[in-house]
C-alpha positions as a Markdown table, in Angstrom:
| # | Residue | x | y | z |
|---|---|---|---|---|
| 1 | Met | -53.6 | -10.7 | 30.4 |
| 2 | Arg | -53.1 | -9.1 | 33.6 |
| 3 | Trp | -52.1 | -10.6 | 36.7 |
| 4 | Trp | -55.3 | -10.6 | 38.5 |
| 5 | Lys | -57.5 | -12.0 | 35.6 |
| 6 | Leu | -54.6 | -14.7 | 35.1 |
| 7 | Leu | -55.1 | -15.5 | 39.2 |
| 8 | Thr | -58.5 | -15.3 | 39.5 |
| 9 | Leu | -58.3 | -18.2 | 36.5 |
| 10 | Leu | -55.7 | -20.2 | 38.4 |
| 11 | Val | -57.1 | -20.3 | 41.4 |
| 12 | Leu | -60.8 | -21.4 | 40.8 |
| 13 | Ala | -59.6 | -23.6 | 38.5 |
| 14 | Ser | -57.8 | -25.5 | 40.8 |
| 15 | Ala | -58.7 | -25.0 | 43.9 |
| 16 | Ala | -60.9 | -28.3 | 43.9 |
| 17 | Ser | -57.9 | -30.6 | 42.9 |
| 18 | His | -55.5 | -29.2 | 44.9 |
| 19 | Ala | -56.5 | -27.6 | 48.1 |
| 20 | His | -55.5 | -28.9 | 51.2 |
| 21 | Pro | -58.8 | -30.6 | 52.8 |
| 22 | Glu | -59.0 | -28.4 | 55.9 |
| 23 | Ile | -58.6 | -25.0 | 53.8 |
| 24 | Glu | -61.4 | -25.5 | 51.5 |
| 25 | Ala | -64.3 | -23.5 | 53.0 |
| 26 | Gly | -61.9 | -20.5 | 53.5 |
| 27 | Leu | -61.0 | -20.6 | 49.8 |
| 28 | Thr | -64.8 | -21.4 | 48.9 |
| 29 | Arg | -65.6 | -17.9 | 50.9 |
| 30 | Leu | -62.7 | -16.0 | 49.4 |
| 31 | Asn | -62.9 | -16.9 | 45.9 |
| 32 | Ala | -66.8 | -16.0 | 46.0 |
| 33 | Ala | -66.0 | -12.8 | 47.1 |
| 34 | Leu | -63.2 | -12.3 | 45.0 |
| 35 | Ala | -65.9 | -13.3 | 42.0 |
| 36 | Ala | -67.6 | -10.0 | 43.3 |
| 37 | Asp | -64.6 | -8.1 | 44.1 |
| 38 | Pro | -61.8 | -9.4 | 42.0 |
| 39 | Arg | -59.6 | -6.1 | 42.7 |
| 40 | Asn | -59.6 | -5.9 | 46.4 |
| 41 | Pro | -55.6 | -6.8 | 47.3 |
| 42 | Asp | -57.0 | -7.4 | 51.1 |
| 43 | Leu | -58.8 | -10.6 | 49.7 |
| 44 | Leu | -56.2 | -11.5 | 47.5 |
| 45 | Leu | -53.9 | -11.0 | 50.7 |
| 46 | Glu | -56.0 | -13.2 | 53.0 |
| 47 | Arg | -56.0 | -16.0 | 50.5 |
| 48 | Gly | -52.3 | -16.1 | 50.1 |
| 49 | Glu | -51.7 | -15.9 | 53.3 |
| 50 | Leu | -54.2 | -18.9 | 53.7 |
| 51 | Tyr | -52.1 | -21.0 | 51.1 |
| 52 | Ala | -48.8 | -19.7 | 52.8 |
| 53 | Arg | -50.0 | -21.4 | 56.2 |
| 54 | His | -50.5 | -24.6 | 54.3 |
| 55 | Glu | -47.3 | -24.3 | 52.7 |
| 56 | Asp | -48.3 | -24.1 | 49.0 |
| 57 | Trp | -46.2 | -21.6 | 48.1 |
| 58 | Leu | -46.8 | -20.9 | 44.1 |
| 59 | His | -50.6 | -20.2 | 45.2 |
| 60 | Ala | -49.7 | -18.1 | 48.0 |
| 61 | Glu | -47.2 | -16.2 | 45.8 |
| 62 | Ala | -49.3 | -15.7 | 42.9 |
| 63 | Asn | -52.3 | -14.0 | 45.1 |
| 64 | Tyr | -49.3 | -11.8 | 46.5 |
| 65 | Leu | -48.1 | -10.6 | 43.0 |
| 66 | Ala | -51.5 | -10.0 | 42.0 |
| 67 | Ala | -52.2 | -8.0 | 44.9 |
| 68 | Ala | -48.9 | -5.9 | 44.7 |
| 69 | Glu | -50.2 | -5.3 | 41.3 |
| 70 | Ile | -53.5 | -3.5 | 42.4 |
| 71 | Thr | -51.7 | -1.8 | 45.6 |
| 72 | Pro | -47.8 | -1.5 | 45.1 |
| 73 | Arg | -47.3 | 0.4 | 48.9 |
| 74 | His | -49.5 | -1.7 | 51.1 |
| 75 | Ala | -47.5 | -3.0 | 54.2 |
| 76 | Gly | -49.6 | -6.4 | 54.6 |
| 77 | Ile | -48.6 | -7.3 | 51.2 |
| 78 | Ala | -44.6 | -6.4 | 51.7 |
| 79 | Arg | -45.0 | -8.2 | 55.0 |
| 80 | Ala | -46.5 | -12.0 | 53.7 |
| 81 | Arg | -44.2 | -11.8 | 50.6 |
| 82 | Gly | -41.0 | -11.2 | 53.1 |
| 83 | Ser | -42.8 | -13.6 | 55.0 |
| 84 | Leu | -43.0 | -16.2 | 52.0 |
| 85 | Ala | -39.7 | -15.4 | 50.9 |
| 86 | Leu | -38.0 | -16.5 | 54.0 |
| 87 | Ala | -40.2 | -19.6 | 54.3 |
| 88 | Gln | -38.5 | -20.3 | 50.8 |
| 89 | Asn | -35.1 | -19.5 | 52.2 |
| 90 | Arg | -34.6 | -16.3 | 50.5 |
| 91 | Pro | -33.4 | -14.5 | 53.0 |
| 92 | Ala | -32.4 | -11.5 | 50.9 |
| 93 | Asp | -35.5 | -11.2 | 48.7 |
| 94 | Ala | -37.0 | -11.6 | 52.3 |
| 95 | Leu | -35.4 | -8.3 | 53.7 |
| 96 | Asn | -35.7 | -6.5 | 50.6 |
| 97 | His | -40.0 | -7.0 | 51.3 |
| 98 | Leu | -39.8 | -6.4 | 54.9 |
| 99 | Asn | -37.6 | -3.2 | 54.9 |
| 100 | Glu | -40.2 | -2.4 | 53.0 |
| 101 | Ala | -42.5 | -3.7 | 55.3 |
| 102 | Lys | -41.0 | -1.7 | 57.9 |
| 103 | Ala | -41.1 | 1.4 | 56.3 |
| 104 | Leu | -44.8 | 1.3 | 55.7 |
| 105 | Asp | -45.5 | 0.9 | 59.3 |
| 106 | Pro | -42.8 | 1.3 | 61.3 |
| 107 | Ala | -44.5 | -0.4 | 64.6 |
| 108 | Asp | -45.3 | -4.0 | 62.9 |
| 109 | Ser | -43.4 | -5.7 | 65.6 |
| 110 | Phe | -43.9 | -8.9 | 63.5 |
| 111 | Val | -42.3 | -7.2 | 60.6 |
| 112 | Arg | -39.2 | -6.5 | 63.0 |
| 113 | Ile | -39.3 | -10.2 | 64.4 |
| 114 | Leu | -39.1 | -11.2 | 60.4 |
| 115 | Arg | -36.4 | -8.7 | 59.6 |
| 116 | Ala | -34.2 | -10.4 | 62.6 |
| 117 | Arg | -34.8 | -13.8 | 61.2 |
| 118 | Ala | -33.6 | -12.8 | 57.9 |
| 119 | Leu | -30.7 | -10.6 | 59.2 |
| 120 | Arg | -29.5 | -14.1 | 61.2 |
| 121 | Lys | -29.6 | -16.2 | 57.8 |
| 122 | Leu | -27.8 | -13.5 | 56.2 |
| 123 | Gly | -24.9 | -13.9 | 58.8 |
| 124 | Arg | -25.6 | -10.0 | 59.8 |
| 125 | Ile | -25.8 | -11.1 | 63.4 |
| 126 | Asp | -25.1 | -8.1 | 65.4 |
| 127 | Glu | -28.4 | -6.3 | 63.3 |
| 128 | Ala | -30.4 | -9.0 | 63.9 |
| 129 | Gly | -29.1 | -9.2 | 67.8 |
| 130 | Asn | -30.2 | -4.7 | 67.8 |
| 131 | Glu | -33.4 | -5.7 | 66.0 |
| 132 | Tyr | -34.7 | -8.5 | 68.2 |
| 133 | Asp | -33.5 | -6.1 | 71.5 |
| 134 | Arg | -35.9 | -3.4 | 70.2 |
| 135 | Val | -39.2 | -6.2 | 69.7 |
| 136 | Leu | -38.7 | -7.8 | 73.4 |
| 137 | Asp | -38.5 | -4.2 | 74.8 |
| 138 | Arg | -41.3 | -3.0 | 72.7 |
| 139 | Leu | -43.5 | -6.2 | 73.3 |
| 140 | Arg | -45.2 | -6.4 | 76.8 |
| 141 | Ser | -45.1 | -10.5 | 76.5 |
| 142 | Pro | -43.0 | -11.4 | 74.5 |
| 143 | Ser | -43.2 | -15.3 | 73.2 |
| 144 | Pro | -40.4 | -17.4 | 75.0 |
| 145 | Asp | -39.3 | -18.4 | 71.2 |
| 146 | Leu | -38.0 | -14.4 | 70.6 |
| 147 | Phe | -35.9 | -15.1 | 73.6 |
| 148 | Leu | -34.2 | -18.2 | 72.8 |
| 149 | Glu | -33.9 | -16.9 | 69.4 |
| 150 | Arg | -32.0 | -13.6 | 70.8 |
| 151 | Ala | -29.8 | -16.1 | 73.2 |
| 152 | Ala | -28.8 | -18.1 | 70.1 |
| 153 | Leu | -27.1 | -15.3 | 68.6 |
| 154 | Leu | -24.7 | -14.2 | 72.0 |
| 155 | Pro | -21.8 | -16.2 | 73.9 |
| 156 | Pro | -22.8 | -18.2 | 76.4 |
| 157 | Thr | -22.9 | -15.6 | 79.6 |
| 158 | Glu | -24.9 | -13.0 | 77.9 |
| 159 | Ala | -26.8 | -16.0 | 76.5 |
| 160 | Leu | -27.7 | -16.9 | 80.2 |
| 161 | Thr | -28.3 | -13.4 | 81.1 |
| 162 | Val | -30.9 | -12.6 | 78.5 |
| 163 | Leu | -32.6 | -16.3 | 79.6 |
| 164 | Glu | -32.7 | -15.0 | 83.0 |
| 165 | Thr | -34.5 | -11.7 | 82.0 |
| 166 | Ala | -37.1 | -14.2 | 79.8 |
| 167 | Leu | -37.3 | -16.1 | 82.7 |
| 168 | Arg | -38.1 | -13.1 | 85.7 |
| 169 | Arg | -40.6 | -11.7 | 82.8 |
| 170 | Leu | -42.6 | -14.9 | 81.8 |
| 171 | Gly | -42.0 | -16.7 | 84.6 |
| 172 | Pro | -40.8 | -20.5 | 84.9 |
| 173 | Val | -40.9 | -21.4 | 80.9 |
| 174 | Pro | -39.7 | -25.1 | 80.9 |
| 175 | Ala | -37.6 | -24.3 | 77.2 |
| 176 | Leu | -36.3 | -21.4 | 79.0 |
| 177 | Glu | -35.2 | -23.2 | 81.7 |
| 178 | Leu | -34.1 | -26.3 | 79.9 |
| 179 | Arg | -32.0 | -24.0 | 77.6 |
| 180 | Ala | -30.5 | -21.7 | 80.6 |
| 181 | Leu | -29.4 | -25.2 | 81.9 |
| 182 | Ala | -27.8 | -26.4 | 79.0 |
| 183 | Val | -25.6 | -23.1 | 78.8 |
| 184 | Glu | -24.7 | -23.1 | 82.4 |
| 185 | Glu | -23.4 | -26.5 | 82.0 |
| 186 | Thr | -21.3 | -25.4 | 79.1 |
| 187 | Leu | -19.9 | -22.5 | 80.9 |
| 188 | Gly | -18.7 | -25.1 | 83.6 |
| 189 | Arg | -21.5 | -24.5 | 86.5 |
| 190 | Val | -23.0 | -27.7 | 86.8 |
| 191 | Asp | -24.0 | -27.3 | 90.7 |
| 192 | Ala | -26.1 | -24.2 | 89.4 |
| 193 | Ala | -27.8 | -26.6 | 86.2 |
| 194 | Leu | -28.2 | -29.2 | 89.0 |
| 195 | Ala | -30.2 | -26.5 | 91.1 |
| 196 | Arg | -31.5 | -25.3 | 88.2 |
| 197 | Leu | -32.9 | -29.0 | 87.3 |
| 198 | Asp | -34.1 | -29.5 | 90.4 |
| 199 | Arg | -36.3 | -26.9 | 90.8 |
| 200 | Leu | -37.9 | -28.3 | 87.2 |
| 201 | Ser | -38.0 | -31.8 | 88.3 |
| 202 | Ala | -40.0 | -30.2 | 92.0 |
| 203 | Gly | -43.1 | -29.5 | 90.4 |
| 204 | Ala | -43.0 | -32.7 | 88.2 |
| 205 | Glu | -45.8 | -35.6 | 89.2 |
| 206 | Arg | -43.4 | -38.4 | 87.4 |
| 207 | Lys | -39.9 | -38.5 | 88.0 |
| 208 | Glu | -37.8 | -40.6 | 86.2 |
| 209 | Thr | -36.5 | -38.5 | 83.3 |
| 210 | Trp | -35.5 | -35.3 | 85.4 |
| 211 | Leu | -33.3 | -38.1 | 87.6 |
| 212 | Arg | -32.0 | -39.7 | 84.8 |
| 213 | Arg | -31.5 | -36.1 | 83.4 |
| 214 | Arg | -29.9 | -35.6 | 86.8 |
| 215 | Gly | -27.6 | -38.7 | 86.3 |
| 216 | Asp | -26.5 | -37.7 | 82.6 |
| 217 | Leu | -25.2 | -34.1 | 83.4 |
| 218 | Leu | -23.4 | -35.7 | 86.1 |
| 219 | Leu | -21.8 | -38.0 | 84.4 |
| 220 | Arg | -20.7 | -35.6 | 82.0 |
| 221 | Ala | -19.1 | -33.5 | 84.6 |
| 222 | Gly | -17.0 | -36.7 | 85.9 |
| 223 | Arg | -18.6 | -37.1 | 89.2 |
| 224 | Glu | -19.6 | -40.9 | 88.4 |
| 225 | Lys | -20.7 | -41.8 | 92.1 |
| 226 | Glu | -23.3 | -39.3 | 92.2 |
| 227 | Ala | -24.2 | -40.1 | 88.5 |
| 228 | Arg | -24.7 | -43.4 | 89.7 |
| 229 | Ala | -27.0 | -42.7 | 93.2 |
| 230 | Ala | -29.5 | -40.1 | 90.3 |
| 231 | Tyr | -29.8 | -43.6 | 87.8 |
| 232 | Ala | -30.4 | -45.4 | 91.1 |
| 233 | Ala | -33.3 | -43.2 | 92.0 |
| 234 | Ala | -34.7 | -43.2 | 88.6 |
| 235 | Leu | -34.9 | -46.9 | 89.0 |
| 236 | Ala | -36.9 | -46.2 | 92.2 |
| 237 | Ala | -39.2 | -43.6 | 91.0 |
| 238 | Leu | -40.0 | -46.6 | 87.9 |
| 239 | Ala | -40.4 | -49.1 | 90.3 |
| 240 | Ala | -43.1 | -47.1 | 92.4 |
| 241 | Leu | -45.5 | -46.6 | 89.1 |
| 242 | Pro | -48.2 | -48.8 | 88.2 |
| 243 | Asp | -47.8 | -52.1 | 86.8 |
| 244 | Trp | -49.3 | -51.3 | 83.3 |
| 245 | Leu | -47.3 | -48.2 | 83.6 |
| 246 | Arg | -43.9 | -49.9 | 84.2 |
| 247 | Asp | -44.8 | -52.4 | 81.7 |
| 248 | Ser | -44.8 | -49.6 | 78.5 |
| 249 | Pro | -42.3 | -50.3 | 75.7 |
| 250 | Glu | -40.9 | -47.0 | 76.3 |
| 251 | Leu | -40.0 | -47.4 | 80.2 |
| 252 | Leu | -39.0 | -50.9 | 79.8 |
| 253 | Asn | -36.3 | -49.7 | 77.6 |
| 254 | Leu | -35.4 | -46.8 | 80.2 |
| 255 | Thr | -35.8 | -49.3 | 83.1 |
| 256 | Lys | -32.9 | -51.4 | 81.3 |
| 257 | Glu | -30.8 | -48.2 | 80.6 |
| 258 | Leu | -31.1 | -47.1 | 83.9 |
| 259 | Ala | -29.8 | -50.4 | 85.5 |
| 260 | Thr | -26.8 | -50.5 | 83.2 |
| 261 | Leu | -25.9 | -47.1 | 84.0 |
| 262 | Ser | -26.8 | -47.4 | 88.0 |
| 263 | Arg | -23.9 | -50.5 | 88.3 |
| 264 | Ser | -21.5 | -48.7 | 85.9 |
| 265 | Thr | -21.0 | -45.3 | 84.5 |
| 266 | Pro | -19.2 | -45.7 | 81.0 |
| 267 | Ser | -17.5 | -42.1 | 79.4 |
| 268 | Ser | -20.6 | -40.6 | 78.1 |
| 269 | Pro | -24.3 | -42.0 | 78.4 |
| 270 | Pro | -26.1 | -44.2 | 76.2 |
């Protein structure tokens, strides 16, 4: 029995018992479409991607294999198989599929992103970095995550340059600011990190968590008097909150921690 016939029987038989409830409607539609057109690779690809989104790797791979048998040179199928292999932590297999997808559709930026991730997992850091750079240059509005992934491959000074570039392009994204803050601390640029922290907290309605962060940063830098002042300010911010909010278990624990820290600063924050 050929793959596509076996697959159709397999999925139709198991969909009702194994499908996630949230994908049943999609499977019903795709199964009906495939019953009418069983050798349609795009439908098989779509069904495989539906399974992959819900981490049903077995059914996803079966659909991709069936689609690839019908249309061996299909950029979308090669990309999907590469993505699946990467999700299953098979970066060498992923790279083989993604190289094929790139050859079939060189303009697909998502293929390059997946290739960069596969190369990174294989320890081919320079090649991964080059691929990230190409994608970041090509995309008008890259995801902050792409900049974070690129920065993670670099030593601190170069990583900070990438993060600053991202902030200029995308604006004050908190995840980027926090990573830049951590890098600045790693580089010993404590005052720059504090200034960044102050910018982040300036627009926040609630200040206690940011003040706690400020105290922790100062404490790690050995500036204990300033750290105690930050912890005391965080306590004052907590005290200004309404009772119903201040008495929540999370904030009661934070209050106890800050009370201890504002009185005496151990070698590292709890």
